[in-house]
N, C-alpha and C positions, 0 to 999 in steps of 0.2 A: 580599484578591485585588481587583483592579482590571479591571472588565469593562465592555466596550463592546457594546451591542446596536444593530443597524443595520437598520431596516425602511422601507419606502416611506412610509407614513403612520399616524397613531395615531387611526383613526375605528373605529366599530364593526366587529368581525370576529374570527374565532378566532385569528389570528396576533397580532393586536393585544391581545386579551384575555390571551393567553399570556404577551406580553410584559410586560403590566402586573402579572400575577400573580407572575412570577418576579422582576421588578423590586422589587416590594414585598417579597416574602420574603428576597431577598438582602440589601437594606439592613438589615432587622431582624436578619440574621445578622452584621452588622457589615462587609459588603463594599462597595466603592465601585461604584456603577453609573452609567454614562453611557448615555444613549439619543440616537440621531441618527435623525430623520425629517423628513419634509416638514410635520410638525405635524398637528393634529387635535383632535378633543373629548376624547381620552384624556391629552392632554399634561399637564392639571391634576392628573390622577391619579398621573402619572409624578412630576411635581415635589412633590406633597404627600407622597408616600412618601419623600422626602429624597434622590431621584435627580436627577441633572443632565440636562436636555435641550437639544441643539443642533438648530436648524432649518436644514436644507440640503435643496435639492430632488434627494434621492437617489431619488425615484421616476421621474424623466424618463428616457425611453428616448431618450437622445442621446449620441452618442460624444463630441461637443464638450463637453457638460456633464459627462460622465463624466471626461474628462482635466482638466477644470477643478477638479472636485471632488477629485480624488486627493491633490493636495498639501494642501488644506484638511483633509481628513480625516486625513492623516498628521500634520499639525500638532496636531490634537486629541489624537490617540493619543499623541504625545511630551508634550504639555502636561499631560495627565490621568495620565500614566505608566501607560497601560493595557497589561495583560498578556494579556488575551483579547479578540479581536474576533469577535464572534458575528453573522453575517449571516442574515437570515430570509427573504430573498426574492432573486431573481435580478439585477435591476437594481443594488439596493445592494451586492449580492454582488460584482459586477465591480469597483465602486469600492473597496469595503473590502478585497478581496484585495490590490490593487496598493498600497494606503494601508498595510496592516498589513505588506507586505513592505519598504516604505520605511522603516516605523517599527520593524521587527524585533518585531513582536508576533505572537502565535499566532492563526492564522486558523481558525475554526469555523463550519460551516454547519449549518442546521436545514431539512431538505427537507419542506414542508408540502403539496407537491402533486404530482400525477402528470405530470410535465414530459414535454413533447414531446422526442423525441429530436433535439435540434437544438444546435448549436455553442453558441447563446446560453444553453442551460441547462448546458452543461459545467461552469460555474464551481461548481455546487452539490455537485459532488463533489470540489472541491479542497481542502477543509478538512483540517486535521490529523485531526480526528475530524469524521465526518458523521453528525449526529443524524438519525433518521427516525422518524416517528410511527406507523407500522403496519409489518407485515410485508410487505404488497404493496409499500410504497414501498421498503423495503430491497431486495427482490428486483430491483425496477424500477432502482436505482441501481446495483446490482452487476452485473445483465445488460446493461442498456441504456447505462450510462455507465462501465462498467468499473471503478468503485470497488472497491478491494481490500476483501475481506471484513473484515479485521482493523481497518479504519477506521471501520467502520459501528456505531452505537450506537443501540439502539432505546429511545426515551423517548416513551411516548404522550402525548397532551395531557391535561390535567387539568381538574377542576371545583372551583370553590371553594364547599364544602359549607356555608360561612356565608351565601352568598348564596342557594344553591338548597336551600331548606329542604325536607325530606322530609315528605310528608303522605300518609296512606294513602288508598285510594279511598274508604273508608267516610266520611271527614272532607269529602269533596267536597260542596259544597251547590249547591242548585238542581236543576231538573228537566231542564235542557238537557243534550245530550251534544255536547262540545266536541272537534272533531278540528282539528288543527293541522299545518300545514307551514311550516318556518322555514328561510330561505335565500335568496340572490340570486335573482331571477327571470330565469333563463337556461334555455334548452332543456336542458341536462346535468342539471338539477336535477329533471327529470321531472314538471313541474307539469301539463302536458297530460294524462298517465296519471293522475296524482292527481285532477284534476277528473272524468275519465271514471269513475274507481272510486268517487267521491262520490256520483254519479248512481246507481249501483246500491245504495249505501249508504242513500240517502236514502228508498228504497221500504220499508226495514224499521225505519229509525229516524226516527220523526216529527219529534221535537223536536231536530233536528240543526242544529248550529252549525259552520260551516266558517272557520277563520281562516288567511289566507295572509299570512304575516309575511315582510317583506322587500320590497326593490324592485328594479326593472331598471335596469341601467345605461342611459346615454343609447343605446348602440347597440342595445339590445334593448327599446326602447320598443314597437315593433311587436309584438314577441312577447307583451308584457304586453296589449296591446290585443286580441290573438288569444285570450288566455286569458279575457279579461272577455267576449268575444262567445261563447265556449264555454260559460262559465257561464250566460248568459242562453239559450243554444239549449237547454241541458240542463235548464233550469227549476230552477237552483240560486241564482238572484239573490237570493231572499228570505232564503236562510240563509248566504250566503257574504259575507265581509268581507275586502276587501284593506287590510291594516293598515299597509302600507308599512313602513320601517325603524323598529323598537322599540328604545329603550334599555335598557327595563326588561324583560329576557327572563325574570328569575325571576317577575315579576308574571304574564307569559303562561303560564309553566309551572304556576303555581298553579291555573289554571282549565282546564286541558286534562284531558280524559278519555283521549286518544291522541295521540300524536305520529306523523306519518308521514314517513319520509325516502324519497323516490321517485326518487333520482339514478339515472341511466341508464348512467353510465360509472363508471370508476374513481373511487371515493371515497377520499381519502387516509386519512380517519380518521372524522370525523363528530361533531365536538364537541357538536352539539346533541343527538346521542344521549344522552351521559353527562349533560348538563345535565337532560334530561327524565327520566332514570333516577334521578339525584340528588334530584329533585323528587317521585318516586313516580309518574310518568307512564309506563304501558306503551307500548312502541314497536314499531311495524311499519316494517321497513325492506327495501329491495331489497338482494339479496345481492351486494354490489359491493365490490370493493377491501378498505379497512380495516375496514369495517362488520363483517366475519366475525371480526376480532380482538375485537370488543366484545360482539357478540351470539351467543350460542348458541342455535340455533332450539329453541323451545318450552320452553327453560330459563330465560332472562331476557329474552326477546322473541321476536317472530315474523319470520322472514325470508321474502321472496317474490322471485321472479325479476324482473329490471328489465322495464320497459315492458309489464307485465302488470297491468291495470286489474281484471281479473277476480280474480286472486289476491290483489291488494291489498284489494279490497272485501270478500272472502271473510275475510281476516284480521281486519279491522276490525271485521266483524260478530261475528266470533267472541269478540273481546275484549268487545264490547258484551253479547252473551248469556250468556257464561260468566263471571259475577264472580268466582268462585273462581279460576279460571285466571288472570285479569286480575291479581287480588291476588297470587297467587303469583309471576308474571311480575315485577310491580313490586318485591316484596320481595327476590326473588334479584338482580334488577339493582342495587337499592341497595346490598345487601351487596357485590357485585363492585366497584361504583363506590368505595365506601369502601376497599377493600383494594388496588385498582390504580390508580385515577384521582385519587387525592387529591393536593392541591398539594403537601404535604410530601414525598411520594415522588418527584413531578417535581422539585422542587428538590435533594433529595438527589442523585438520579441525574444531574442538570445539572452540580451541583457535582464530583460524581466524575468526569464527562467533562473538566471544566476541569482538575482536579488531575492527572488521568492526562496530559493534553496537556501541560501544564507540567513535568511530572516524567519523563515519557518522550521520549527523543530518538533520532533515527535517523542512522547514519552509513553512508555507502556508500563502499566501497573498489573502485578500478577496476584491474584488471589482467588483461587478456584472454590474454596470451601472453608468451613461449612456455612450454613445460613448465618449463624450468629457472629462468626468471625468475619464473614463479609460486611455485615452491619458495622463492625467495629472498625472498619477501614474508611468509613465515611468522613471521620474527622481528619484523617491523613489525606484523603483526596481533595476535601476543601482547602488544607493548607498548601498542597502540591499547586492547586490552580492559583491560590493567592500569590504564591512565590513566582511563578512563570508567566502569569498572564495570558493573554490572547494570541501571542505568537507562537505558543507551544500548543499542539494538538495532542491532548491526553486520551489514550486508548486504555481500557480496563479488560484483562482477560479473566473471566470468570467461569465457574462450571454451570453445566445446563441446570442443575437444580436451584441455583442461586441467581439466576440473571434477572428475575422479576424485582429483586431488591434495588437495582440500578437502572432500571429501564427509563427512569424520568430524572435521573441525577443530573442536576444542572452543570456539575464540575467536570463532566468527562464528554467528550466529543464523539467517541466511538465505543460501543460495548462490543467485545469479541467473546464468543461463547464456544467453549470446548466441552467435550464429553469424553474424559478419560476412562470411564467405564465401559463405553461401546464404540462410538466412531473413532476415537483418538486413543483407542485402548493399545497398550503394548509398545514395543520399541518402534515398530513399523509407524503406528499412528502418531508417537510422539515426534519422529523425525519429518513426517508429513506435516504436522502442525508447526514445527520450527521452521520448516521451508515457507509456509505460508506467512509467519510472523517475520521472517526474514526479507521477504519481498516488499514488507510495508516500510523498510528503512528507518527503525527506530533509532533515535539518537542515545536515548537512556532507558534503561529498564529498571523499575523498582520493585523488588521481588518481595512481597510481603506474606508470601505463602511459605518459603523457605523450607522446602522439601526437595528430594532428588529429582522429582518431574519438573518442578519450576526452576531449579538451578540449571538443569539440561537445556530448557527452553530459553532461559535468559541468555545463556552461552550461544545457542543456535540463532538467536536473533541477530548476531554480529553487531550489536549496537556498540557505539564507542564505549559506553559506560553502563556497568551492571552493578547494582547496589542491592546488598542482603546480608544475611548472617553468615559468618565463618563457622559453620557446624559441621557435623560428620555426614552430612547428607550433600555430598559433592559441592560443597560451599567454596572449594578451591576453584570451581569454574568462573566464580565472580572476580572482577578486577577491582572493585570497591566492596571491602567486606570488613565487618566488625564482629569481634569475638562476643558470643551470647553470655550475658552475666548469669552467674548460678544462683543470684539473691532473686527472690520473688519480686515481680513488677507487674503493675497493672497492663492490661493488654494495649491500651492506647499508647502509654509511655513507651512500651515495648517496640511498637511500630516506629515512634519518632525517634528513638536510637539510631535506626537506618536513615531517617530523614535528615537527621542532624548532619550527615555526611554531605547533604546538599545544602548544607546552611539553613534549614528549615527547623524552626523553634516550636515548641509545643506551647501554642497561647490559648487554644480554643479546644477543649475536649468534647464538646457536644457532638452527639450522634445525630443523624438524620435519616429520615425517610421520605418518600415522596409519593404518597397515595394520591390517587385521581379524584375528582368529584363524584365519578361513578362509583368508586370503592366507598365513599361516604355515603352516598345515596343507598347502596347495597345493605350497608350495615343498619342504617335508619329503618329501612323496611324489614329486614330481618328481625330487629328487636321489636318493631311495632307488631309484628306477625305473633310475637312471643307474649303479648299483652304486658308489656313492661310500661308501668306508669312514668310520666315524666320526672317526677321528683324522687323515685325510688332509688336507693343506693344500689350500686352494682360492684361486686368483688368478682375479679376473674381468677380462676385456678388453672394452671397448665398442669395437665396429668401425665405428661410423657416427656422423654428425653429422646435422643437418637437411638436407633434399634440396637446398636451395639454397646450402649451405656445402660444396661440394666441396673446397674449399681447406683444410678442417680435418681432411680424412681422413689417417690414417697409413697408408702403403701395406701391401697385404695381404702382400707378400713378407717384410716386417720382422715382422709380427705372427706369420706362420708360423714363421719361425726362432726367435722368442722362445718360442713355444709348445713347440718341440722341445727347446730348453734347459731349460726349467721342467719338462718331462716327466721329463728325466734326473735332475733334483732331486727326484723323487717329488712333484711339485706338479701336481695336477689343474687345468685350465684350464676356465673357464667363458665362453662366448662369448655376449655380449649384443648386441641390436640390435632394430630394429622388424620388423614382418611384411615390408616391402619390402626388408629386408636379407638374406633367406633366399638369394637367388642368390649374393651377396657372401660369406655364411657358407660356402655350398657350396664355392665356389672356395677359400676358406681351408683348409677340412677337406681337400680334395684335395691342397693345397700342402704340408700337414703330413705329416711322413714317419713318425715314430715315436711321436706322441702320439695320444690318443684324447679330444679335448676333449668337453665337455658343450656341446651347441648349444641355448641358451635363446631364440635369435632369434624374435620373434614369438610366443612362449609365455608371455609374462607381461603382466600389466597394471602401471601404475606402481607400485601398492602391492605387488604380488607381486614386482616386481624390487627394491623396498626390501628385502623379506625375503631375497631371494637375495644381494644385495650385503652384507647384514649378516653373512652366513655367510662372506663371502671374508675371507681374511687381509689381501689388498691388492686394491685395484681400479685399474685403468687404463682412462683415458679421455681422449678429446680435449674440447675446450671445449663441453661439451653438457650436457643434462639429467642423464644418470646420474652425472657428477660432483658435481652438487649432491645427489642422492640420497645418494651415499656419504658427503658431509659430514653429512646428517640423520642417518644410522644410525651415525655414529662409525667407519667403516671407513676405515683409513689408504688414501689414493689417491695415484696419481701422474697428474698433470695434464700433457698434452702440447699446448702451445700453439703456433700458427703465425701465422695472420694477424691473430689478436686479442691484445689486451693482458691479461695476467693481473692487472695492477693494477686493472683495470677489472670483471674478470669471475670473478675467483677467490672461491669461496665460503669462508666462515670454517670453519677446521678446525684440530684439534691436531696430527694427525701427517699430513703430505703432503710430496710433492715436486713442483717444478715443473720441467719440461723445455722449454726455449724456446731457440732460436737468434737471438742478436742480429744480425740481418742489416740492412742499409742500408736496405731496403724494408720492414722490419717494425716495428710493426704496420700493415698496409695496409688491412685491413678490406675486401678484395676477396673476393667469392664465388667468381671465377673467375680461374684463373691457369694459364698453360702450363707454367712450370717447378715451381711449388709447392716451391721449395727450401727453404721454412723447415720443413715437415714432413718433406720427404725427407732432411733433414739429421740428423734424429733417429735415432740408431742402435739396433738392438735390444740392443747390449751395454750401453748406458748406462742403458736402461729395465731390463735384467735387473739391473744393479748397484743401482738404486734399489729394485727388488722385495726384493732380498736384504737391503738395509738395513732397510727397513720390517717385513720378516718377522721 
């Protein structure tokens, strides 16, 4: 595996140490590792381990610098055949994200801090996998940065047990009692509270030595001076040493009797804690952030409230006075460090994340509407699943009104529902939806909707590959597109022209629906309540189309006459339609003279309607969703076409009849027409003849 790690610098610090440890282990396991940073003291360790290091100013917070470095980083990724780009900090992550996209490498992040909820920090949630070092950081990324839970992987920091050697408290030499605090000198690290606590400790521990390890950044020099003044004022100067930055932390740990972590805000993890525990040093720490993942109070350390010098001093004194308890805490902590925080486990878990990211891919299929068109995609979904197999997770973005069609579809892993008429309406709603889709890190998008909104969303996912038609509806946004043929083509073949770009051939045109046993039971009870005899023939008639397609409707007077004639042949008629068609159904029933049709308008869901149509000997429908349902369930159907072209809209089926009048104005695709000659020209006699032939 070829892995690139990107971080700001390679000087002393928890992130840097983790990169060195991981790099050394990966190279030993035979992987190729490249590290990019602005350089530092640890570069020699990276290179001596057998890894490559490129020095680039990836630490600079400059837009111009980032734009300049993206192509350079991309060239390195291509040159070194990098498969995984692993970003460890925010500034390099922005550069690495866009460079990895250009080079088509997998982008992964590790969140080492409790980031401010700011757009600058968003990139840390953009990895295909987002590694977090503690539970509190996991919750932070999920809640505050909306990172999908299934992308997050918990891998705590580790400690090198060969460097940090365990020694029991009984092996400690000397009469002095050493208390240390290790970390950058900044207000959030709680040094002020630590020094105040030490003033109380000094009264009970006469041979006290206080070591303050770490230095202040240039911007915090005044704070460091404030600490020194406080040390003098509290009479601690004779026993306190400001040791500055120390490279040999294991040597420091070897001489400590207690380590104190006094952080006052969210601590992402606390590497210094496990380093102390690996060395056999008891730890007193504030109960903040990821610290509670490491320390179980009174079991392997002592926890105190943040910014509470009294509680901190009491805990330190307790360790000083109770040697048995101190030894027990140290022994328990060492056992846990060996079990949970060893380098081998960290490396194994990180490699597992890399392999998972390389082996698992995500496909998004987009088809918002309409009901019939979503049904027509079922052959395509089946073919996509057969092509890509179980390693690909398939998600389907569908409109609110059509979601029930795919609720039990076995070919998709995730059903995403949008509402472009309400919740996701307008540009703002579209951008918000696009952000949600982008966070899911799709590798491929297959746009079967092919309108402006779907093309915009395809681009907003930032998937490597987006497939669809190059039409005048923002088709230029897709990076894999095909010109739409002007010649008429059936809808399934039309979709498979897109799929052919993914080497998917049309072999099986069957459409499918997946009603539940409850849906079947409902229809049996519904028909039973209508006194339908077991052997009686049923013919279904769909009396409506969508509200905006009045030109597709066959006149009620002709449907009424057909119902009467079918009744004379001892055939029971079932009227189907939506809730809004109830008035129309009432008018139809009043117009029927001798028959008693079963009125199912507004009484079925899509899947229940499928069960109902499956029981019909023949189903009659205009160009609308119920015709596609009949195709799914294998019921012979009669398709009545007027303003639309059956060559473009007829679903695949074995037994069907199309009735259409070839008029000079047809197909016109007009939703309104005063004459509606095309539908009015269809007679009830020719429909009856077609019914009898199919029956």
